[in-house]
All heavy atoms as a GROMACS GRO file, in nm:
protein
  476
    1MET      N    1  -0.883   1.581   0.594
    1MET     CA    2  -0.818   1.526   0.704
    1MET      C    3  -0.722   1.644   0.751
    1MET      O    4  -0.635   1.676   0.670
    1MET     CB    5  -0.750   1.400   0.677
    1MET     CG    6  -0.672   1.350   0.793
    1MET     SD    7  -0.602   1.180   0.780
    1MET     CE    8  -0.631   1.130   0.611
    2PRO      N    9  -0.734   1.690   0.866
    2PRO     CA   10  -0.638   1.800   0.917
    2PRO      C   11  -0.494   1.748   0.923
    2PRO      O   12  -0.469   1.623   0.935
    2PRO     CB   13  -0.690   1.824   1.059
    2PRO     CG   14  -0.830   1.776   1.062
    2PRO     CD   15  -0.839   1.659   0.960
    3ASP      N   16  -0.404   1.837   0.908
    3ASP     CA   17  -0.261   1.800   0.907
    3ASP      C   18  -0.205   1.727   1.027
    3ASP      O   19  -0.112   1.655   1.032
    3ASP     CB   20  -0.174   1.918   0.869
    3ASP     CG   21  -0.191   1.964   0.728
    3ASP    OD1   22  -0.229   1.886   0.649
    3ASP    OD2   23  -0.165   2.086   0.704
    4ASP      N   24  -0.270   1.767   1.143
    4ASP     CA   25  -0.226   1.716   1.272
    4ASP      C   26  -0.269   1.571   1.297
    4ASP      O   27  -0.220   1.500   1.387
    4ASP     CB   28  -0.262   1.798   1.395
    4ASP     CG   29  -0.408   1.814   1.403
    4ASP    OD1   30  -0.482   1.794   1.305
    4ASP    OD2   31  -0.460   1.849   1.517
    5GLU      N   32  -0.358   1.514   1.210
    5GLU     CA   33  -0.399   1.369   1.224
    5GLU      C   34  -0.302   1.280   1.153
    5GLU      O   35  -0.259   1.312   1.045
    5GLU     CB   36  -0.536   1.357   1.170
    5GLU     CG   37  -0.653   1.410   1.257
    5GLU     CD   38  -0.789   1.375   1.202
    5GLU    OE1   39  -0.801   1.273   1.127
    5GLU    OE2   40  -0.876   1.454   1.227
    6PRO      N   41  -0.270   1.167   1.218
    6PRO     CA   42  -0.184   1.077   1.143
    6PRO      C   43  -0.253   1.019   1.015
    6PRO      O   44  -0.381   1.008   1.017
    6PRO     CB   45  -0.156   0.959   1.244
    6PRO     CG   46  -0.274   0.970   1.344
    6PRO     CD   47  -0.313   1.116   1.342
    7GLN      N   48  -0.178   0.993   0.909
    7GLN     CA   49  -0.241   0.945   0.784
    7GLN      C   50  -0.285   0.801   0.807
    7GLN      O   51  -0.214   0.718   0.869
    7GLN     CB   52  -0.134   0.947   0.674
    7GLN     CG   53  -0.191   0.889   0.543
    7GLN     CD   54  -0.144   0.966   0.426
    7GLN    OE1   55  -0.072   1.059   0.436
    7GLN    NE2   56  -0.200   0.938   0.314
    8ARG      N   57  -0.407   0.772   0.765
    8ARG     CA   58  -0.460   0.637   0.780
    8ARG      C   59  -0.462   0.567   0.645
    8ARG      O   60  -0.489   0.631   0.537
    8ARG     CB   61  -0.601   0.646   0.839
    8ARG     CG   62  -0.601   0.704   0.978
    8ARG     CD   63  -0.736   0.708   1.039
    8ARG     NE   64  -0.830   0.777   0.957
    8ARG     CZ   65  -0.958   0.768   0.965
    8ARG    NH1   66  -1.015   0.681   1.050
    8ARG    NH2   67  -1.045   0.836   0.889
    9ARG      N   68  -0.449   0.434   0.651
    9ARG     CA   69  -0.460   0.363   0.520
    9ARG      C   70  -0.606   0.348   0.493
    9ARG      O   71  -0.697   0.353   0.579
    9ARG     CB   72  -0.397   0.219   0.551
    9ARG     CG   73  -0.252   0.216   0.583
    9ARG     CD   74  -0.200   0.075   0.594
    9ARG     NE   75  -0.280  -0.014   0.678
    9ARG     CZ   76  -0.267  -0.014   0.815
    9ARG    NH1   77  -0.186   0.058   0.879
    9ARG    NH2   78  -0.346  -0.093   0.886
   10PRO      N   79  -0.635   0.326   0.362
   10PRO     CA   80  -0.775   0.303   0.320
   10PRO      C   81  -0.843   0.191   0.390
   10PRO      O   82  -0.962   0.204   0.426
   10PRO     CB   83  -0.768   0.275   0.170
   10PRO     CG   84  -0.640   0.341   0.124
   10PRO     CD   85  -0.544   0.329   0.244
   11SER      N   86  -0.773   0.084   0.418
   11SER     CA   87  -0.832  -0.024   0.496
   11SER      C   88  -0.876   0.012   0.640
   11SER      O   89  -0.983  -0.024   0.682
   11SER     CB   90  -0.738  -0.136   0.511
   11SER     OG   91  -0.621  -0.105   0.585
   12GLN      N   92  -0.802   0.108   0.696
   12GLN     CA   93  -0.839   0.159   0.829
   12GLN      C   94  -0.967   0.246   0.821
   12GLN      O   95  -1.057   0.233   0.909
   12GLN     CB   96  -0.724   0.240   0.888
   12GLN     CG   97  -0.602   0.168   0.929
   12GLN     CD   98  -0.486   0.256   0.965
   12GLN    OE1   99  -0.453   0.350   0.897
   12GLN    NE2  100  -0.428   0.231   1.081
   13ILE      N  101  -0.980   0.328   0.719
   13ILE     CA  102  -1.097   0.408   0.700
   13ILE      C  103  -1.218   0.324   0.678
   13ILE      O  104  -1.321   0.344   0.743
   13ILE     CB  105  -1.078   0.507   0.584
   13ILE    CG1  106  -0.960   0.604   0.623
   13ILE    CG2  107  -1.200   0.585   0.553
   13ILE    CD1  108  -0.909   0.688   0.508
   14TRP      N  109  -1.204   0.222   0.589
   14TRP     CA  110  -1.314   0.128   0.565
   14TRP      C  111  -1.356   0.049   0.684
   14TRP      O  112  -1.479   0.035   0.710
   14TRP     CB  113  -1.286   0.043   0.446
   14TRP     CG  114  -1.306   0.096   0.311
   14TRP    CD1  115  -1.207   0.138   0.227
   14TRP    CD2  116  -1.431   0.127   0.251
   14TRP    NE1  117  -1.268   0.189   0.108
   14TRP    CE2  118  -1.403   0.186   0.133
   14TRP    CE3  119  -1.564   0.106   0.293
   14TRP    CZ2  120  -1.506   0.228   0.041
   14TRP    CZ3  121  -1.663   0.146   0.199
   14TRP    CH2  122  -1.637   0.207   0.089
   15ALA      N  123  -1.262   0.000   0.758
   15ALA     CA  124  -1.300  -0.075   0.877
   15ALA      C  125  -1.367   0.015   0.978
   15ALA      O  126  -1.470  -0.030   1.039
   15ALA     CB  127  -1.161  -0.124   0.940
   16GLU      N  128  -1.332   0.140   0.997
   16GLU     CA  129  -1.398   0.227   1.082
   16GLU      C  130  -1.536   0.254   1.031
   16GLU      O  131  -1.634   0.250   1.111
   16GLU     CB  132  -1.322   0.361   1.095
   16GLU     CG  133  -1.383   0.459   1.193
   16GLU     CD  134  -1.301   0.587   1.196
   16GLU    OE1  135  -1.179   0.584   1.207
   16GLU    OE2  136  -1.357   0.690   1.185
   17LEU      N  137  -1.551   0.280   0.910
   17LEU     CA  138  -1.688   0.306   0.846
   17LEU      C  139  -1.785   0.192   0.865
   17LEU      O  140  -1.904   0.212   0.892
   17LEU     CB  141  -1.673   0.350   0.700
   17LEU     CG  142  -1.613   0.486   0.670
   17LEU    CD1  143  -1.588   0.490   0.522
   17LEU    CD2  144  -1.704   0.592   0.712
   18LEU      N  145  -1.729   0.064   0.849
   18LEU     CA  146  -1.813  -0.049   0.857
   18LEU      C  147  -1.824  -0.105   0.998
   18LEU      O  148  -1.897  -0.197   1.022
   18LEU     CB  149  -1.752  -0.154   0.762
   18LEU     CG  150  -1.752  -0.123   0.612
   18LEU    CD1  151  -1.677  -0.221   0.534
   18LEU    CD2  152  -1.896  -0.107   0.561
   19GLY      N  153  -1.749  -0.049   1.092
   19GLY     CA  154  -1.757  -0.102   1.231
   19GLY      C  155  -1.691  -0.231   1.250
   19GLY      O  156  -1.724  -0.303   1.344
   20ILE      N  157  -1.590  -0.255   1.167
   20ILE     CA  158  -1.514  -0.381   1.179
   20ILE      C  159  -1.378  -0.360   1.243
   20ILE      O  160  -1.309  -0.264   1.208
   20ILE     CB  161  -1.493  -0.438   1.028
   20ILE    CG1  162  -1.620  -0.462   0.959
   20ILE    CG2  163  -1.404  -0.566   1.036
   20ILE    CD1  164  -1.604  -0.487   0.807
   21PRO      N  165  -1.351  -0.437   1.339
   21PRO     CA  166  -1.217  -0.421   1.403
   21PRO      C  167  -1.105  -0.447   1.297
   21PRO      O  168  -1.114  -0.544   1.220
   21PRO     CB  169  -1.209  -0.519   1.516
   21PRO     CG  170  -1.328  -0.613   1.497
   21PRO     CD  171  -1.423  -0.545   1.402
   22GLU      N  172  -1.004  -0.363   1.308
   22GLU     CA  173  -0.893  -0.385   1.211
   22GLU      C  174  -0.809  -0.508   1.245
   22GLU      O  175  -0.781  -0.524   1.363
   22GLU     CB  176  -0.805  -0.256   1.213
   22GLU     CG  177  -0.702  -0.262   1.105
   22GLU     CD  178  -0.606  -0.148   1.100
   22GLU    OE1  179  -0.621  -0.058   1.193
   22GLU    OE2  180  -0.521  -0.146   1.013
   23ARG      N  181  -0.783  -0.589   1.151
   23ARG     CA  182  -0.700  -0.706   1.176
   23ARG      C  183  -0.562  -0.674   1.201
   23ARG      O  184  -0.498  -0.588   1.130
   23ARG     CB  185  -0.714  -0.798   1.050
   23ARG     CG  186  -0.634  -0.930   1.068
   23ARG     CD  187  -0.664  -1.015   0.941
   23ARG     NE  188  -0.607  -1.148   0.954
   23ARG     CZ  189  -0.475  -1.176   0.935
   23ARG    NH1  190  -0.393  -1.085   0.906
   23ARG    NH2  191  -0.441  -1.300   0.948
   24ARG      N  192  -0.500  -0.736   1.292
   24ARG     CA  193  -0.353  -0.717   1.320
   24ARG      C  194  -0.281  -0.833   1.258
   24ARG      O  195  -0.321  -0.948   1.275
   24ARG     CB  196  -0.332  -0.710   1.468
   24ARG     CG  197  -0.394  -0.598   1.546
   24ARG     CD  198  -0.330  -0.472   1.502
   24ARG     NE  199  -0.404  -0.365   1.565
   24ARG     CZ  200  -0.396  -0.241   1.523
   24ARG    NH1  201  -0.326  -0.209   1.423
   24ARG    NH2  202  -0.465  -0.135   1.580
   25PHE      N  203  -0.166  -0.805   1.194
   25PHE     CA  204  -0.088  -0.908   1.136
   25PHE      C  205   0.020  -0.951   1.220
   25PHE      O  206   0.081  -0.868   1.289
   25PHE     CB  207  -0.035  -0.856   0.999
   25PHE     CG  208  -0.144  -0.827   0.899
   25PHE    CD1  209  -0.190  -0.703   0.877
   25PHE    CD2  210  -0.205  -0.930   0.830
   25PHE    CE1  211  -0.287  -0.675   0.786
   25PHE    CE2  212  -0.299  -0.911   0.735
   25PHE     CZ  213  -0.348  -0.786   0.716
   26THR      N  214   0.070  -1.078   1.201
   26THR     CA  215   0.190  -1.124   1.277
   26THR      C  216   0.313  -1.063   1.209
   26THR      O  217   0.300  -1.003   1.097
   26THR     CB  218   0.200  -1.273   1.260
   26THR    OG1  219   0.221  -1.307   1.120
   26THR    CG2  220   0.081  -1.348   1.317
   27GLU      N  221   0.427  -1.061   1.270
   27GLU     CA  222   0.542  -1.000   1.212
   27GLU      C  223   0.583  -1.069   1.081
   27GLU      O  224   0.615  -1.010   0.978
   27GLU     CB  225   0.661  -1.014   1.302
   27GLU     CG  226   0.653  -0.923   1.426
   27GLU     CD  227   0.771  -0.928   1.511
   27GLU    OE1  228   0.884  -0.961   1.467
   27GLU    OE2  229   0.761  -0.901   1.635
   28GLU      N  230   0.560  -1.199   1.073
   28GLU     CA  231   0.589  -1.275   0.950
   28GLU      C  232   0.489  -1.233   0.833
   28GLU      O  233   0.539  -1.211   0.719
   28GLU     CB  234   0.565  -1.430   0.972
   28GLU     CG  235   0.572  -1.512   0.857
   28GLU     CD  236   0.722  -1.554   0.827
   28GLU    OE1  237   0.806  -1.544   0.911
   28GLU    OE2  238   0.742  -1.590   0.711
   29GLU      N  239   0.367  -1.216   0.866
   29GLU     CA  240   0.269  -1.174   0.764
   29GLU      C  241   0.301  -1.029   0.724
   29GLU      O  242   0.295  -1.000   0.596
   29GLU     CB  243   0.125  -1.174   0.820
   29GLU     CG  244   0.076  -1.315   0.842
   29GLU     CD  245  -0.061  -1.316   0.918
   29GLU    OE1  246  -0.078  -1.227   1.007
   29GLU    OE2  247  -0.142  -1.399   0.887
   30GLU      N  248   0.339  -0.945   0.815
   30GLU     CA  249   0.374  -0.811   0.780
   30GLU      C  250   0.501  -0.806   0.689
   30GLU      O  251   0.504  -0.731   0.587
   30GLU     CB  252   0.398  -0.734   0.901
   30GLU     CG  253   0.429  -0.579   0.883
   30GLU     CD  254   0.298  -0.499   0.842
   30GLU    OE1  255   0.194  -0.549   0.865
   30GLU    OE2  256   0.320  -0.399   0.781
   31ARG      N  257   0.601  -0.882   0.718
   31ARG     CA  258   0.720  -0.886   0.640
   31ARG      C  259   0.689  -0.938   0.495
   31ARG      O  260   0.734  -0.879   0.396
   31ARG     CB  261   0.822  -0.984   0.700
   31ARG     CG  262   0.926  -0.918   0.790
   31ARG     CD  263   1.042  -1.004   0.822
   31ARG     NE  264   1.001  -1.128   0.885
   31ARG     CZ  265   0.978  -1.143   1.012
   31ARG    NH1  266   0.989  -1.043   1.096
   31ARG    NH2  267   0.945  -1.269   1.055
   32ALA      N  268   0.608  -1.053   0.489
   32ALA     CA  269   0.566  -1.107   0.356
   32ALA      C  270   0.492  -0.999   0.275
   32ALA      O  271   0.511  -0.980   0.159
   32ALA     CB  272   0.488  -1.231   0.375
   33PHE      N  273   0.395  -0.925   0.341
   33PHE     CA  274   0.322  -0.826   0.273
   33PHE      C  275   0.416  -0.707   0.219
   33PHE      O  276   0.401  -0.670   0.102
   33PHE     CB  277   0.219  -0.765   0.370
   33PHE     CG  278   0.144  -0.649   0.313
   33PHE    CD1  279   0.044  -0.667   0.223
   33PHE    CD2  280   0.175  -0.517   0.352
   33PHE    CE1  281  -0.024  -0.555   0.167
   33PHE    CE2  282   0.111  -0.405   0.296
   33PHE     CZ  283   0.008  -0.425   0.201
   34ARG      N  284   0.502  -0.666   0.304
   34ARG     CA  285   0.589  -0.559   0.264
   34ARG      C  286   0.684  -0.594   0.147
   34ARG      O  287   0.708  -0.523   0.061
   34ARG     CB  288   0.680  -0.509   0.383
   34ARG     CG  289   0.589  -0.444   0.484
   34ARG     CD  290   0.668  -0.347   0.579
   34ARG     NE  291   0.587  -0.295   0.678
   34ARG     CZ  292   0.499  -0.180   0.651
   34ARG    NH1  293   0.499  -0.126   0.534
   34ARG    NH2  294   0.425  -0.134   0.753
   35GLU      N  295   0.725  -0.726   0.155
   35GLU     CA  296   0.802  -0.773   0.040
   35GLU      C  297   0.721  -0.783  -0.086
   35GLU      O  298   0.777  -0.742  -0.200
   35GLU     CB  299   0.864  -0.913   0.068
   35GLU     CG  300   0.939  -0.978  -0.038
   35GLU     CD  301   1.062  -0.900  -0.082
   35GLU    OE1  302   1.113  -0.812  -0.020
   35GLU    OE2  303   1.102  -0.922  -0.205
   36ARG      N  304   0.604  -0.830  -0.080
   36ARG     CA  305   0.517  -0.833  -0.205
   36ARG      C  306   0.497  -0.691  -0.253
   36ARG      O  307   0.489  -0.668  -0.376
   36ARG     CB  308   0.380  -0.898  -0.175
   36ARG     CG  309   0.400  -1.044  -0.163
   36ARG     CD  310   0.268  -1.124  -0.160
   36ARG     NE  311   0.177  -1.082  -0.058
   36ARG     CZ  312   0.176  -1.137   0.068
   36ARG    NH1  313   0.253  -1.230   0.101
   36ARG    NH2  314   0.085  -1.086   0.155
   37MET      N  315   0.471  -0.591  -0.166
   37MET     CA  316   0.452  -0.457  -0.205
   37MET      C  317   0.580  -0.403  -0.273
   37MET      O  318   0.573  -0.327  -0.374
   37MET     CB  319   0.407  -0.368  -0.083
   37MET     CG  320   0.275  -0.402  -0.030
   37MET     SD  321   0.144  -0.391  -0.160
   37MET     CE  322   0.145  -0.217  -0.192
   38ARG      N  323   0.698  -0.443  -0.219
   38ARG     CA  324   0.820  -0.389  -0.274
   38ARG      C  325   0.837  -0.446  -0.413
   38ARG      O  326   0.869  -0.380  -0.512
   38ARG     CB  327   0.943  -0.436  -0.193
   38ARG     CG  328   1.068  -0.374  -0.232
   38ARG     CD  329   1.193  -0.450  -0.173
   38ARG     NE  330   1.202  -0.592  -0.213
   38ARG     CZ  331   1.229  -0.633  -0.334
   38ARG    NH1  332   1.258  -0.550  -0.430
   38ARG    NH2  333   1.237  -0.758  -0.364
   39GLN      N  334   0.797  -0.572  -0.433
   39GLN     CA  335   0.812  -0.636  -0.568
   39GLN      C  336   0.705  -0.570  -0.662
   39GLN      O  337   0.742  -0.548  -0.782
   39GLN     CB  338   0.779  -0.787  -0.564
   39GLN     CG  339   0.888  -0.862  -0.492
   39GLN     CD  340   0.850  -1.001  -0.456
   39GLN    OE1  341   0.735  -1.044  -0.475
   39GLN    NE2  342   0.942  -1.087  -0.411
   40ALA      N  343   0.591  -0.542  -0.620
   40ALA     CA  344   0.494  -0.477  -0.708
   40ALA      C  345   0.534  -0.333  -0.742
   40ALA      O  346   0.516  -0.292  -0.858
   40ALA     CB  347   0.357  -0.470  -0.632
   41ASP      N  348   0.594  -0.261  -0.648
   41ASP     CA  349   0.641  -0.132  -0.676
   41ASP      C  350   0.762  -0.137  -0.786
   41ASP      O  351   0.761  -0.056  -0.880
   41ASP     CB  352   0.698  -0.064  -0.560
   41ASP     CG  353   0.590  -0.015  -0.460
   41ASP    OD1  354   0.480  -0.002  -0.506
   41ASP    OD2  355   0.622   0.012  -0.343
   42ALA      N  356   0.846  -0.228  -0.773
   42ALA     CA  357   0.952  -0.252  -0.872
   42ALA      C  358   0.898  -0.281  -1.010
   42ALA      O  359   0.944  -0.231  -1.109
   42ALA     CB  360   1.052  -0.356  -0.822
   43LYS      N  361   0.797  -0.372  -1.002
   43LYS     CA  362   0.735  -0.408  -1.140
   43LYS      C  363   0.665  -0.286  -1.202
   43LYS      O  364   0.686  -0.262  -1.321
   43LYS     CB  365   0.637  -0.524  -1.117
   43LYS     CG  366   0.570  -0.574  -1.236
   43LYS     CD  367   0.620  -0.705  -1.278
   43LYS     CE  368   0.546  -0.751  -1.397
   43LYS     NZ  369   0.627  -0.836  -1.475
   44LEU      N  370   0.603  -0.214  -1.128
   44LEU     CA  371   0.540  -0.094  -1.175
   44LEU      C  372   0.638   0.007  -1.228
   44LEU      O  373   0.616   0.067  -1.335
   44LEU     CB  374   0.451  -0.025  -1.063
   44LEU     CG  375   0.382   0.107  -1.105
   44LEU    CD1  376   0.280   0.078  -1.227
   44LEU    CD2  377   0.308   0.163  -0.987
   45GLU      N  378   0.753   0.026  -1.163
   45GLU     CA  379   0.855   0.120  -1.209
   45GLU      C  380   0.910   0.068  -1.347
   45GLU      O  381   0.937   0.145  -1.436
   45GLU     CB  382   0.963   0.126  -1.114
   45GLU     CG  383   0.938   0.220  -0.998
   45GLU     CD  384   0.910   0.364  -1.046
   45GLU    OE1  385   0.975   0.419  -1.133
   45GLU    OE2  386   0.809   0.430  -1.000
   46GLU      N  387   0.930  -0.067  -1.359
   46GLU     CA  388   0.971  -0.123  -1.484
   46GLU      C  389   0.876  -0.087  -1.596
   46GLU      O  390   0.913  -0.046  -1.702
   46GLU     CB  391   0.986  -0.270  -1.476
   46GLU     CG  392   1.102  -0.320  -1.391
   46GLU     CD  393   1.095  -0.471  -1.382
   46GLU    OE1  394   1.031  -0.540  -1.454
   46GLU    OE2  395   1.167  -0.519  -1.282
   47ILE      N  396   0.749  -0.103  -1.577
   47ILE     CA  397   0.646  -0.079  -1.672
   47ILE      C  398   0.654   0.073  -1.709
   47ILE      O  399   0.648   0.101  -1.832
   47ILE     CB  400   0.502  -0.118  -1.618
   47ILE    CG1  401   0.500  -0.271  -1.609
   47ILE    CG2  402   0.394  -0.064  -1.709
   47ILE    CD1  403   0.380  -0.318  -1.532
   48LEU      N  404   0.655   0.164  -1.615
   48LEU     CA  405   0.652   0.299  -1.640
   48LEU      C  406   0.773   0.344  -1.714
   48LEU      O  407   0.771   0.426  -1.808
   48LEU     CB  408   0.642   0.378  -1.504
   48LEU     CG  409   0.506   0.362  -1.437
   48LEU    CD1  410   0.509   0.439  -1.296
   48LEU    CD2  411   0.392   0.411  -1.518
   49ALA      N  412   0.890   0.283  -1.682
   49ALA     CA  413   1.014   0.318  -1.750
   49ALA      C  414   1.005   0.277  -1.898
   49ALA      O  415   1.049   0.352  -1.991
   49ALA     CB  416   1.130   0.251  -1.682
   50ARG      N  417   0.946   0.155  -1.926
   50ARG     CA  418   0.935   0.110  -2.058
   50ARG      C  419   0.850   0.208  -2.144
   50ARG      O  420   0.872   0.238  -2.255
   50ARG     CB  421   0.878  -0.030  -2.068
   50ARG     CG  422   0.980  -0.135  -2.061
   50ARG     CD  423   0.913  -0.283  -2.109
   50ARG     NE  424   0.797  -0.307  -2.031
   50ARG     CZ  425   0.779  -0.379  -1.921
   50ARG    NH1  426   0.892  -0.424  -1.866
   50ARG    NH2  427   0.662  -0.407  -1.870
   51ARG      N  428   0.734   0.256  -2.076
   51ARG     CA  429   0.640   0.342  -2.147
   51ARG      C  430   0.709   0.477  -2.171
   51ARG      O  431   0.686   0.534  -2.278
   51ARG     CB  432   0.512   0.364  -2.060
   51ARG     CG  433   0.428   0.247  -2.069
   51ARG     CD  434   0.300   0.277  -1.993
   51ARG     NE  435   0.212   0.160  -2.001
   51ARG     CZ  436   0.094   0.156  -1.946
   51ARG    NH1  437   0.045   0.258  -1.876
   51ARG    NH2  438   0.014   0.044  -1.954
   52ARG      N  439   0.794   0.524  -2.080
   52ARG     CA  440   0.860   0.652  -2.104
   52ARG      C  441   0.960   0.642  -2.216
   52ARG      O  442   0.978   0.726  -2.295
   52ARG     CB  443   0.931   0.699  -1.972
   52ARG     CG  444   0.836   0.757  -1.870
   52ARG     CD  445   0.913   0.822  -1.755
   52ARG     NE  446   0.989   0.723  -1.674
   52ARG     CZ  447   0.939   0.671  -1.564
   52ARG    NH1  448   0.814   0.702  -1.521
   52ARG    NH2  449   1.010   0.579  -1.500
   53ARG      N  450   1.028   0.520  -2.221
   53ARG     CA  451   1.125   0.498  -2.331
   53ARG      C  452   1.062   0.493  -2.468
   53ARG      O  453   1.102   0.547  -2.560
   53ARG     CB  454   1.215   0.379  -2.300
   53ARG     CG  455   1.321   0.396  -2.195
   53ARG     CD  456   1.413   0.275  -2.189
   53ARG     NE  457   1.347   0.141  -2.175
   53ARG     CZ  458   1.327   0.092  -2.053
   53ARG    NH1  459   1.367   0.151  -1.943
   53ARG    NH2  460   1.265  -0.032  -2.043
   54SER      N  461   0.945   0.423  -2.465
   54SER     CA  462   0.878   0.402  -2.602
   54SER      C  463   0.807   0.537  -2.644
   54SER      O  464   0.790   0.561  -2.768
   54SER     CB  465   0.776   0.288  -2.596
   54SER     OG  466   0.662   0.330  -2.503
   55ALA      N  467   0.776   0.622  -2.552
   55ALA     CA  468   0.711   0.749  -2.584
   55ALA      C  469   0.819   0.851  -2.629
   55ALA      O  470   0.783   0.950  -2.699
   55ALA     CB  471   0.641   0.811  -2.465
   56ALA      N  472   0.941   0.830  -2.598
   56ALA     CA  473   1.052   0.931  -2.629
   56ALA      C  474   1.091   0.916  -2.772
   56ALA      O  475   1.065   0.834  -2.850
   56ALA     CB  476   1.171   0.905  -2.537
   0.00000   0.00000   0.00000
């Protein structure tokens, strides 16, 4: 992908390849999704930190 193209999410690429229109989310759905992603990121960071501590 050239540098001047905006980065696309994997879902956007798949939707384009399959010819499926991309679903648009409501503001509420978007907020809930972003919160779940934030929680998942925090959980992953905890797991990685524990592994780093146990490896040290």
